[in-house]
C-alpha positions, 0 to 999 in steps of 0.5 A, spaced: 953 533 475 952 540 478 959 542 475 957 540 468 950 543 469 953 550 471 957 550 465 952 549 460 948 554 463 954 559 462 955 557 455 948 555 453 943 559 457 940 553 460 940 546 462 935 540 464 937 536 471 933 529 469 929 525 474 931 530 480 925 530 483 921 524 486 915 523 481 911 522 487 912 529 490 910 532 483 904 528 483 902 530 490 903 537 488 899 536 481 893 532 485 893 538 490 893 544 485 889 541 480 882 543 483 885 550 484 887 550 477 880 548 474 876 553 479 881 558 477 879 557 469 872 556 470 872 563 472 875 564 465 879 570 467 882 574 461 889 570 459 895 574 462 900 571 457 897 571 451 891 567 448 889 562 452 895 562 456 895 564 464 900 565 469 898 564 476 901 564 483 902 557 486 900 557 494 905 555 499 900 550 502 903 543 502 903 538 498 903 544 493 909 547 496 914 542 498 921 544 501 924 539 496 922 543 490 926 549 493 931 546 497 934 540 493 941 540 494 943 539 487 938 544 484 941 549 489 948 548 488 947 549 480 943 556 482 948 558 487 954 556 481 950 560 476 950 566 481 953 566 488 951 563 495 947 569 497 941 568 493 933 568 495 927 565 491 922 571 490 917 568 485 913 561 485 908 561 480 905 557 474 905 558 467 899 554 463 897 554 456 891 551 454 888 549 447 887 555 443 894 558 445 899 560 440 906 561 439 909 566 443 914 572 440 921 570 442 923 574 448 927 574 454 924 575 461 926 580 466 929 584 460 929 591 463 937 593 464 940 594 470 943 600 467 939 604 462 945 608 459 948 601 457 943 596 456 947 591 452 953 591 458 955 584 459 953 582 466 953 576 470 946 573 471 942 576 477 936 571 476 935 564 474 929 560 473 928 553 475 921 550 472 918 543 472 912 540 469 906 538 473 905 533 467 909 530 462 911 536 457 911 534 450 911 537 443 903 536 443 902 540 450 907 546 449 914 545 451 918 552 452 923 553 446 930 556 448 935 559 443 942 557 446 947 562 447 943 568 446 943 570 453 951 572 451 949 576 445 946 584 445 939 583 445 938 586 437 944 581 435 940 575 438 933 576 435 937 577 429 940 571 429 934 567 431 929 570 426 934 569 420 935 561 423 942 562 425 941 560 432 935 555 432 930 554 438 930 548 441 924 545 444 925 542 451 920 536 453 920 534 460 919 528 464 915 528 471 921 530 475 926 533 470 928 540 472 929 546 467 934 551 470 935 557 465 938 564 464 932 568 463 935 572 458 936 567 453 931 568 448 925 563 448 918 562 447 912 558 449 909 554 444 901 552 443 898 546 447 894 542 442 891 538 447 884 538 451 888 538 458 892 544 461 899 544 461 902 547 468 909 548 468 911 550 475 917 555 476 921 558 482 925 565 480 932 565 484 935 572 485 941 575 488 940 578 494 940 585 492 935 584 486 928 586 487 922 587 482 915 586 482 914 583 475 909 577 477 904 577 482 906 572 488 902 569 494 904 569 501 906 564 506 902 561 511 904 562 518 904 554 519 908 553 513 913 558 515 914 556 522 915 549 519 922 551 516 929 551 519 932 558 520 937 557 514 931 555 509 927 561 511 933 565 510 932 563 502 925 565 501 923 572 500 916 572 500 910 576 505 908 572 511 901 571 512 897 571 518 901 577 521 908 574 521 913 580 520 
């Protein structure tokens, strides 16, 4: 499974690991997160990802933070195979389109080039995004659409191919427990949520140890959660620790 998934990311820019997480764990995360999400939306902050589309950091308290989401053996093997063994997770958040959200412009994530003088220099990935739905993600509630193979093209050429229809955007529906692993440079877009319910997609960003940016707000890990992790697992997380832990 993992070798095929790694090859698919290299060729197409994304893969889906079907049924990777136990639905009971995802449901426990959803139940704990839902009151926080509704409270957040009740305050009606300005959408930060387009009309009626929000991104918010996820907390590190169990069961919202479940070590399985970060340290599943197969998912980690795929992430490491797409990059190298020296990776760390540095973002943990949730994208939530609501009723009234629209179709985003086609874009890539973290698109600032490493070398400004050579923005289209072909490079191995230095970031991989792992995502899973807290609800079933179907056409009606706004699945991500990805243009396969566009991470391998210069940006202008990739955009031209998508705009002309030469490369079609593919919707990625997800059942509870499915895990999407994608190269952030593969062109993609969010689609409208036409239902009355929020559609949360939880995401973890994994990066090579030498890469860092502050592209998204991230929460801190409580002391109790941090101390419950093994030394090896701590070494895979690059997040601030709360309550004075250095």
